[in-house]
N, C-alpha and C positions, 0 to 999 in steps of 0.2 A: 139220783144220782150222777157220779160224775161218768168221761167216755173219754177215751181214747179213739182219733181218729186215724185209721192208716188207708188214703183215699189212692186207688192205680197204682198200688207196685207192681209192675211189669214183671210176669213169672214164663218160663218156658215150658211147659209139659204136654203131656201127651195123653188128648183128652178127644174124644168121637164114637158115633155107632160100629162105624165101618173100621178096619182093620188097614184100609189104605190112608184115612185121617191119623190114623192112631199111629203110623209110622215113624213120623215127625215128630218133633217138640212144635207147640206152635205156641202163638203170643197169647197170651189173656191178661187182662185186669182183674186186680183184686182189689179189695176195698174191705177194712173191715170195724165197726163199733165193738170199742169193748168196753161191759161196762165195768168201772169198777170204781171204790171210793176213795177219795186224795187227800181223805181227811189226815192221817198220817203221816203219806207223803211230804203236806203240805207245812204242818208240825216241824219234822224233821228236816227238810230238805234233802233226801236222804234214797235214791235209786232203789236200797232195797224193801223198800213199801211202797212201791207204787209196779209199774209194767214197764218192762225194759221195752221199748218200742224198737228200738235197735235190735233185740235181740228176737222180736219177733219176726222184723221183716227179715235177717237174716235167714232164719231157720224156714219159711215160706220159698225163698227164693234158691232152697237147696231142697226141700219138699219133692219136690215131680220126679229127681230125678230116680230110675227103676222104679218107677211106678208107670201105671195107666187106669183112665176110668173112661168109661164110656158114659157116661152122663154126665154133664155139668153139674145137676142136682146132687148127684154122689162126690163131686169133686165137694161143693160149698158144705154138704156134712163132714165128711171127711172135715175140712180143714176147723169149722167149728169145732167136733170134738177134739182135735187137734189143741185149739187155744183153751177150753177148758179142764183140760189135763192137764199141758204141761203151763200154763201160763196162771189158770185161776180166775181169770175175770167173775165176776157173777152173773154175768150172761154177756155172746156174742152175735155183733150180726156181721152172715157175709157175702157180701154177692160178690158174684166171678163174671166178666164180661169176657166174649168169644166173638171174633171176629170171623164168621163163617158164614156169612148170606151176604152175597153182593149188594142188595136191594137195600140193606140195610149199615146204622152205623156200628151196629152191636145186637146180637142179642145179650140176654143176664137170666140170672136165677138168683132171689136174695132169701136167705132163713134170717130165721132167729132159736138162737137157745139157751135156753142158759141152767146152771146146776143145780143141778136136786139137793133142795136143802134138809137136814136131816142129821 
């Protein structure tokens, strides 16, 4: 399987357990690994035969507007579902990094979801 990797896309989303933490958008880094076959794209040299990573990043930059999440686990799962539904990779791995604990460089969650075959 081939992969499209988006590394450390900086977004501002409202996420946090407390209302105070969710009151303002905070900086997060998103990394995605989209599993897709490149055979048709390689043969045709046509963007329509792959996933447009520019479109993915634009969508994610806007995704947080008007939304809030309590947990980054839920945010990661929602992003994975969005990718599977709208961009149709075979599978996606999503990592969300949050910079909330001063004694750490970051905290993160990572999950992988795949399309149901059938």
